[in-house]
C-alpha positions in Angstrom: 28.3 14.6 -12.0 27.0 14.3 -8.4 23.5 13.0 -9.3 21.8 9.8 -8.1 18.9 8.1 -9.9 17.8 4.6 -9.0 14.9 2.5 -10.2 14.2 -1.1 -9.0 12.2 -3.3 -6.8 12.1 -4.2 -3.1 11.2 -7.8 -2.2 9.9 -8.6 1.3 10.3 -11.9 3.3 7.2 -13.3 1.6 8.6 -12.7 -1.9 6.2 -9.8 -2.6 7.6 -7.2 -4.9 7.1 -3.4 -4.7 8.5 -0.8 -7.2 11.1 1.7 -5.7 12.6 4.8 -7.2 15.1 7.3 -5.7 16.8 10.4 -6.9 19.2 12.8 -5.3 22.7 14.1 -5.2 26.0 13.1 -3.6 29.5 14.5 -2.8 32.6 12.6 -1.6 31.4 13.4 1.9 27.6 13.1 1.8 24.5 12.1 -0.1 20.8 13.0 -0.1 18.0 10.9 -1.7 14.3 11.2 -2.1 12.7 7.8 -2.1 9.3 6.6 -3.4 7.8 3.2 -3.1 4.4 1.7 -3.8 3.4 -1.0 -1.3 1.9 -4.3 -2.4 -1.5 -3.0 -1.4 -1.0 0.0 -3.7 -0.3 2.7 -1.1 2.3 5.3 -2.2 5.0 6.1 0.4 7.8 8.7 0.2 10.8 9.5 2.4 14.2 11.0 2.3 17.6 9.8 3.3 20.6 12.0 4.3 24.0 10.7 5.1 27.4 12.2 5.8 30.9 10.8 6.3 31.9 10.9 9.9 35.5 9.7 9.7 38.0 8.0 7.3 38.3 5.2 9.9 35.6 2.9 11.1 35.7 2.6 15.0 33.9 -0.8 14.8 36.7 -2.2 12.5 39.4 -0.9 14.9 37.7 -2.5 17.9 37.2 -5.8 16.1 40.9 -5.9 15.0 42.2 -5.8 18.6 
């Protein structure tokens, strides 16, 4: 239905765990998410991620195949 809702944890290299949530929307060509995390020290952080499809082919794969 074009909606994203994620809930989980992020673990750093020192095995410290922080809760993470994200919500947003997606289409076959793009997505947008608002992300929320609480650091191990208790600080709330928020951000957003936007992405869009650039091509059906991956130039890196084409170069590696040659």
